[in-house]
C-alpha positions as CSV (number, residue, x, y, z in Angstrom):
1,M,-5.4,27.6,47.7
2,D,-6.3,31.3,48.1
3,F,-8.4,33.1,45.4
4,K,-5.5,35.1,44.0
5,R,-3.3,32.0,43.3
6,F,-6.3,30.2,41.9
7,S,-7.0,33.1,39.5
8,V,-3.4,33.2,38.3
9,L,-3.4,29.4,37.7
10,L,-6.7,29.7,35.8
11,I,-5.3,32.4,33.6
12,V,-2.2,30.3,32.7
13,L,-4.4,27.3,31.9
14,V,-6.7,29.3,29.7
15,S,-3.8,31.0,28.0
16,A,-2.2,27.6,27.2
17,V,-5.5,26.2,25.8
18,C,-6.0,29.3,23.7
19,A,-2.4,29.2,22.4
20,T,-3.0,25.7,21.3
21,T,-6.3,26.3,19.6
22,T,-5.3,29.5,17.8
23,R,-2.1,28.2,16.2
24,I,-2.0,28.8,12.5
25,T,-1.4,25.6,10.5
26,F,-1.8,26.9,6.9
27,K,0.2,30.0,5.9
28,N,0.9,30.8,2.2
29,V,-0.3,27.4,1.2
30,K,-1.6,26.5,-2.3
31,L,-4.3,24.0,-3.3
32,L,-3.9,22.3,-6.6
33,N,-6.4,20.0,-8.5
34,N,-5.6,16.8,-10.3
35,L,-4.4,18.7,-13.3
36,H,-1.9,20.6,-11.1
37,V,-3.8,23.8,-11.5
38,E,-4.0,26.2,-8.6
39,V,-7.5,26.5,-7.2
40,R,-6.9,28.5,-4.0
41,T,-4.2,30.1,-2.0
42,I,-4.5,30.1,1.8
43,Q,-2.9,33.2,3.3
44,S,-3.4,32.2,7.0
45,S,-5.7,29.8,8.5
46,K,-6.2,27.2,11.3
47,T,-8.3,24.9,9.2
48,L,-8.3,23.6,5.7
49,S,-11.9,22.7,4.9
50,K,-13.3,26.3,4.7
51,H,-10.8,27.1,1.9
52,I,-11.7,24.2,-0.3
53,P,-14.0,25.4,-3.2
54,K,-17.4,23.8,-3.2
55,E,-16.9,21.8,-6.4
56,N,-16.0,18.1,-6.2
57,F,-12.4,17.1,-6.5
58,T,-11.0,13.7,-7.5
59,M,-7.7,14.9,-6.1
60,L,-6.6,17.9,-4.1
61,E,-3.0,18.6,-3.4
62,V,-1.8,20.8,-0.6
63,T,1.6,22.4,-1.2
64,G,3.7,24.9,0.8
65,R,5.5,24.8,4.1
66,I,3.4,23.1,6.9
67,P,5.8,22.2,9.8
68,V,3.1,20.8,12.0
69,L,-0.5,19.7,11.4
70,Y,-2.3,20.8,14.6
71,E,-5.4,19.3,16.1
72,N,-8.6,19.9,14.1
73,S,-6.7,21.4,11.2
74,V,-7.9,18.9,8.6
75,T,-11.5,18.1,9.4
76,N,-15.0,17.8,7.8
77,I,-13.6,17.2,4.2
78,S,-16.7,16.3,2.2
79,N,-15.9,16.9,-1.5
80,V,-12.4,15.5,-2.1
81,R,-11.7,11.8,-2.9
82,H,-7.9,11.9,-2.8
83,L,-6.3,14.4,-0.4
84,S,-2.6,14.9,-0.8
85,F,0.1,16.7,1.2
86,F,3.3,17.1,-0.9
87,R,6.7,18.4,0.2
88,N,5.5,20.5,3.1
89,E,8.6,20.1,5.3
90,M,6.1,18.5,7.7
91,R,7.8,17.1,10.8
92,E,4.8,16.3,13.0
93,I,1.1,15.5,12.9
94,K,-0.8,16.0,16.2
95,P,-3.4,13.5,17.2
96,G,-6.8,14.8,16.2
97,A,-5.5,16.7,13.1
98,F,-7.6,14.5,10.8
99,K,-11.3,14.1,11.6
100,N,-14.5,13.4,9.9
101,F,-13.4,12.5,6.4
102,I,-16.8,12.1,4.7
103,D,-15.8,11.4,1.1
104,V,-12.0,11.1,1.3
105,K,-11.0,7.6,0.1
106,K,-7.2,8.2,-0.1
107,L,-4.9,10.2,2.1
108,A,-1.3,10.8,0.9
109,I,1.5,12.5,2.8
110,T,4.6,12.5,0.6
111,A,8.2,13.7,0.8
112,N,8.1,15.1,4.3
113,N,10.1,14.7,7.5
114,L,7.8,12.8,9.8
115,G,10.3,10.3,11.3
116,T,7.6,8.3,12.9
117,I,3.8,7.7,13.0
118,T,2.4,9.1,16.2
119,K,-0.2,6.9,17.8
120,G,-3.8,8.1,17.3
121,V,-3.0,10.3,14.3
122,F,-5.2,8.3,11.9
123,D,-7.7,6.9,14.4
124,R,-11.2,6.3,13.1
125,L,-10.6,7.6,9.6
126,T,-12.7,5.7,7.0
127,I,-10.1,6.0,4.2
128,L,-9.4,3.1,1.9
129,E,-5.8,4.1,1.0
130,L,-3.1,5.6,3.1
131,S,0.2,6.6,1.5
132,L,3.2,7.8,3.5
133,R,5.9,7.7,0.9
134,Y,9.4,9.2,1.3
135,D,8.6,10.7,4.7
136,R,11.9,9.6,6.4
137,I,10.0,7.3,8.7
138,T,12.3,5.2,10.8
139,T,9.9,3.7,13.4
140,I,6.3,2.7,13.6
141,P,4.9,2.2,17.1
142,K,2.9,-1.0,17.7
143,R,-0.8,-0.5,16.9
144,A,-0.2,3.0,15.5
145,L,-2.4,2.1,12.6
146,R,-4.9,-0.1,14.3
147,K,-8.0,2.1,14.1
148,L,-8.4,2.3,10.3
149,P,-11.4,-0.1,9.9
150,R,-11.8,0.2,6.1
151,L,-8.1,0.5,5.1
152,Q,-7.3,-1.6,2.0
153,S,-4.0,-0.2,0.8
154,L,-0.9,1.0,2.8
155,N,2.1,2.5,1.1
156,L,5.3,3.1,3.1
157,C,7.7,3.1,0.2
158,G,10.9,5.1,0.3
159,N,11.3,5.5,4.0
160,Y,14.1,4.6,6.4
161,L,12.6,1.5,8.1
162,E,15.1,-1.2,9.2
163,I,13.0,-3.4,11.5
164,V,9.2,-3.4,11.5
165,N,8.0,-4.9,14.8
166,E,5.4,-7.5,15.3
167,G,1.9,-6.1,15.9
168,V,2.4,-2.9,13.8
169,F,-0.4,-3.9,11.5
170,D,-2.8,-5.2,14.1
171,G,-6.3,-4.0,13.5
172,I,-6.0,-3.4,9.8
173,N,-6.9,-6.9,8.7
174,K,-8.8,-5.8,5.6
175,I,-5.7,-4.5,3.9
176,E,-5.1,-6.0,0.4
177,V,-2.0,-4.0,-0.7
178,L,1.1,-3.4,1.4
179,D,4.1,-1.5,-0.1
180,L,7.3,-1.5,2.0
181,S,9.7,-1.2,-0.9
182,R,12.7,1.1,-0.9
183,N,13.4,0.9,2.8
184,R,16.3,-0.7,4.8
185,I,14.5,-3.8,6.1
186,F,16.6,-6.9,6.5
187,T,14.3,-9.2,8.5
188,F,10.8,-9.7,9.8
189,P,9.7,-11.3,13.1
190,K,8.2,-14.8,12.6
191,L,4.5,-13.8,13.1
192,F,4.8,-10.5,11.3
193,F,2.1,-11.2,8.8
194,K,-0.3,-13.2,11.0
195,N,-3.2,-10.8,10.9
196,L,-3.0,-9.8,7.2
197,N,-5.3,-12.6,5.9
198,N,-6.7,-10.5,3.1
199,L,-3.3,-9.3,1.7
200,K,-3.0,-9.8,-2.1
201,L,-0.1,-7.6,-3.1
202,L,3.1,-7.4,-1.1
203,F,6.0,-5.2,-2.3
204,L,9.4,-5.6,-0.6
205,S,11.8,-4.7,-3.4
206,Q,14.9,-2.5,-2.8
207,N,15.4,-3.4,0.9
208,R,18.4,-5.3,2.5
209,F,17.2,-8.9,2.8
210,E,19.9,-11.5,2.6
211,V,18.2,-14.5,4.0
212,L,14.5,-15.4,3.8
213,E,13.2,-17.3,6.8
214,E,11.4,-20.6,6.3
215,R,7.6,-20.2,5.9
216,I,7.7,-16.5,6.6
217,F,4.8,-16.0,4.2
218,D,2.6,-18.8,5.6
219,D,0.0,-16.4,7.1
220,L,-0.9,-14.9,3.7
221,P,-3.4,-17.2,2.1
222,Q,-4.7,-14.7,-0.4
223,L,-1.4,-13.4,-1.6
224,R,-1.2,-13.0,-5.4
225,V,1.9,-10.9,-6.0
226,L,5.1,-10.9,-4.1
227,A,8.0,-8.6,-5.1
228,L,11.4,-9.1,-3.6
229,G,13.6,-7.6,-6.3
230,D,16.8,-5.7,-5.7
231,N,17.7,-7.1,-2.3
232,N,20.8,-9.1,-1.3
233,I,19.3,-12.6,-1.3
234,V,21.9,-15.2,-2.2
235,K,19.9,-18.5,-2.1
236,I,16.3,-19.8,-2.2
237,S,15.8,-22.7,0.2
238,R,12.8,-25.0,0.2
239,G,10.0,-24.1,2.5
240,V,10.4,-20.3,2.1
241,F,7.6,-19.8,-0.4
242,V,4.4,-21.5,0.8
243,A,1.5,-19.5,-0.6
244,P,-1.4,-21.4,-2.1
245,N,-2.6,-18.5,-4.3
246,L,0.6,-16.7,-5.3
247,E,0.6,-16.0,-9.1
248,Q,3.6,-13.7,-9.6
249,L,7.0,-13.8,-7.8
250,V,9.7,-11.2,-8.5
251,L,13.2,-12.0,-7.3
252,S,15.2,-10.0,-9.9
253,G,18.3,-8.0,-9.1
254,N,19.5,-10.1,-6.2
255,K,22.6,-12.2,-5.8
256,I,21.0,-15.6,-6.1
257,S,23.3,-18.4,-7.1
258,Y,21.5,-21.4,-5.5
259,I,17.9,-22.5,-5.8
260,D,16.7,-25.7,-4.0
261,L,15.0,-28.1,-6.4
262,A,11.8,-27.9,-4.3
263,A,12.0,-24.2,-3.7
264,F,8.8,-23.4,-5.5
265,D,6.8,-26.6,-4.7
266,G,4.6,-24.6,-2.3
267,L,3.3,-22.3,-5.1
268,P,0.7,-24.4,-7.0
269,K,-0.7,-21.4,-8.8
270,L,2.5,-19.7,-9.7
271,A,2.2,-18.2,-13.2
272,S,5.1,-15.8,-13.5
273,I,8.6,-15.7,-12.0
274,D,11.3,-13.1,-12.5
275,L,14.8,-14.2,-11.6
276,S,16.6,-11.9,-14.0
277,S,19.8,-10.1,-13.0
278,N,21.1,-12.7,-10.5
279,K,24.1,-15.1,-10.5
280,I,22.4,-18.3,-11.7
281,K,24.7,-20.6,-13.7
282,K,22.5,-23.5,-14.4
283,F,18.8,-23.7,-15.3
284,E,16.9,-26.7,-13.7
285,P,13.6,-27.5,-15.4
286,S,12.6,-29.5,-12.2
287,W,12.3,-26.3,-10.3
288,F,8.9,-25.9,-11.8
289,D,7.6,-29.6,-11.9
290,N,4.8,-28.7,-9.5
291,N,3.8,-25.3,-11.0
292,V,1.2,-26.4,-13.5
293,E,0.0,-22.9,-14.3
294,I,3.4,-21.3,-15.0
295,Y,3.8,-19.6,-18.4
296,R,6.4,-16.8,-17.8
297,L,10.1,-17.4,-17.0
298,L,12.3,-14.3,-16.8
299,F,16.0,-15.4,-16.5
300,G,17.7,-12.6,-18.3
301,H,21.1,-11.3,-17.3
302,N,22.4,-14.4,-15.5
303,L,25.3,-16.7,-16.1
304,I,23.5,-19.6,-17.7
305,E,25.6,-21.5,-20.4
306,N,23.1,-24.0,-21.8
307,L,19.5,-25.1,-21.9
308,P,18.8,-28.8,-21.4
309,E,16.3,-31.2,-23.0
310,Q,12.6,-30.4,-22.5
311,A,13.6,-27.3,-20.5
312,F,10.1,-25.8,-20.7
313,E,7.7,-28.7,-21.1
314,N,5.7,-27.6,-18.0
315,L,4.9,-24.1,-19.4
316,D,1.4,-23.2,-20.1
317,E,0.2,-21.9,-23.5
318,N,1.4,-18.6,-24.9
319,A,4.6,-19.0,-22.9
320,E,7.1,-16.1,-22.3
321,I,10.7,-17.4,-22.1
322,C,13.3,-14.7,-21.6
323,F,17.0,-15.7,-21.2
324,E,18.6,-12.6,-22.8
325,H,22.2,-11.6,-22.0
326,N,23.3,-14.9,-20.4
327,R,26.3,-17.0,-21.7
328,I,24.3,-19.6,-23.6
329,K,26.4,-21.4,-26.2
330,K,24.4,-24.6,-26.5
331,L,20.8,-25.6,-26.9
332,A,19.9,-29.2,-26.5
333,P,18.2,-30.6,-29.7
334,E,14.9,-30.9,-27.8
335,A,15.3,-27.9,-25.5
336,F,11.8,-26.6,-26.5
337,H,10.1,-29.9,-26.9
338,G,6.8,-30.0,-25.1
339,L,5.9,-26.4,-25.6
340,K,2.5,-25.8,-27.1
341,S,2.7,-22.1,-28.0
342,V,5.1,-19.3,-27.4
343,G,4.3,-15.6,-27.1
344,R,7.9,-14.5,-26.7
345,L,11.2,-16.4,-26.8
346,N,14.1,-14.0,-26.1
347,L,17.7,-15.3,-26.4
348,E,19.3,-11.9,-27.3
349,G,22.8,-11.2,-26.3
350,N,24.1,-14.8,-25.8
351,L,26.9,-16.8,-27.5
352,L,24.9,-19.0,-29.9
353,E,26.8,-19.8,-33.1
354,K,24.0,-21.7,-34.8
355,W,20.2,-22.2,-34.8
356,N,19.0,-25.7,-35.8
357,E,16.0,-25.8,-38.1
358,N,14.3,-28.4,-35.9
359,L,14.6,-26.6,-32.5
360,L,11.0,-25.3,-32.7
361,A,9.5,-28.0,-34.9
362,S,7.2,-29.3,-32.2
363,V,5.9,-25.9,-31.2
364,E,2.5,-25.2,-32.7
365,F,2.7,-21.4,-32.6
366,V,5.5,-18.8,-32.0
367,Q,4.9,-15.1,-32.0
368,D,8.3,-13.5,-31.4
369,L,11.8,-15.1,-31.6
370,N,14.7,-12.8,-30.6
371,L,18.1,-14.0,-31.6
372,Q,19.8,-10.6,-31.9
373,N,23.4,-10.0,-30.9
374,N,24.6,-13.6,-30.8
375,K,27.4,-15.2,-32.8
376,I,25.3,-16.8,-35.5
377,G,27.1,-16.9,-38.9
378,C,24.4,-18.8,-40.8
379,L,21.1,-20.6,-40.3
380,G,21.3,-24.3,-41.3
381,G,18.5,-26.3,-43.0
382,N,15.2,-25.3,-44.5
383,L,14.4,-21.7,-43.8
384,D,10.7,-22.5,-43.7
385,N,11.4,-24.5,-40.5
386,V,13.8,-21.8,-39.1
387,F,11.4,-18.9,-39.5
388,V,8.3,-20.4,-37.8
389,A,7.8,-17.3,-35.7
390,N,5.6,-14.5,-36.9
391,C,8.5,-12.1,-36.0
392,T,12.2,-13.2,-36.0
393,Y,14.9,-10.8,-35.0
394,L,18.5,-11.5,-36.2
395,S,20.3,-8.2,-36.2
396,L,23.8,-7.7,-34.8
397,N,24.8,-11.3,-35.7
398,P,27.9,-11.9,-37.9
399,L,25.9,-13.5,-40.7
400,F,27.9,-14.7,-43.7
401,E,27.1,-12.9,-46.9
402,T,25.9,-16.1,-48.7
403,C,23.6,-16.8,-45.7
404,L,22.3,-13.2,-45.7
405,L,21.4,-13.4,-49.4
406,L,19.5,-16.6,-48.8
407,I,17.6,-15.0,-46.0
408,E,16.8,-11.9,-48.0
409,R,15.5,-14.1,-50.9
410,W,13.3,-16.0,-48.4
411,I,11.9,-12.8,-47.0
412,K,10.7,-11.7,-50.4
413,Q,9.0,-15.0,-51.1
414,N,7.3,-15.0,-47.6
415,P,5.9,-11.5,-47.0
416,Q,3.5,-12.9,-44.3
417,K,6.5,-13.4,-42.0
418,N,8.5,-10.6,-40.4
419,V,12.3,-11.3,-40.3
420,F,14.6,-8.5,-39.3
421,V,18.3,-8.9,-40.1
422,M,19.5,-5.3,-40.0
């Protein structure tokens, strides 16, 4: 190569490098503190750090249009714990944009147009939390997040993910919280969770799940909370939920009409289950025969017509039993037999025509009893036995006038109890 051609090539290369390194990232951008007060306006700059005031910030939000975060644009941040980029019309983050986060514990990029997570973008950051909410992300390349050695929480809520491939979370095995809610996910590969041994909270609500594969959650020994609300699940088969430490399970807002009798046998520490707003027609007490720590049952807004004998005998103390807005017409005489204490018993909005004085006779303590908006005309028997709860709600029932007078007289004689009839 002659000297002239070499010189031209060298000039082109230098020009390209200079063009890359001199690109302006921040133009007419505002910095806001945790009170949403403006602390600085950046007129034009390649880097963020030199414009951050010297004081310490619990949170610093960057607003304004930033189409691309270029290499070295967000580096050497030492006095901010939570760094947030919000509604910046950001479509791309170049590898190397984030470097040397000394004190930053949480990085949030919200309501942007990223589309994907480029490999290497978050490499070697020591953040504890990463939030990429509502960024129109459709794909995550395998191992795109693998070099985040201290990451404990990952929030991908509100994106456009349909399938999340196996291996996406390889290398972030310290993660404890994973939020994939409000996406379009309908399935997971079998070994999807295999490296998330420390995961405790998993949020999968508002996706498009219809069928849950058997033992899909087997690789999550530390899981405490699992949220699968507002999907399209139609049945719960046995073997799906096997999680030795799961305490809270949310399945509300699905289309569940069938639950296998052994569906929850693999959840020995289950304490709370939410099956409200489904299509369940019959309540089976045996669903919870092996859940010795359960105390909260949320079955509101289903199609249940009756409650059988000893329906809740397995519930722990201070039980919460919510069956509001079903079609319950009949309560077995000993439906609540075996209960020790009740924090809340909600039967609002059903079709009950009477309330037997002995229904709660065996229960030692009842805090709230909600019988509002039923078809109750009168309360039979001794009102001392009827009003055992500290608070009883009877409004919106067609109470007979004679019955109403008896109740009002009892209320005056027993001011220590709270009975609401209007």
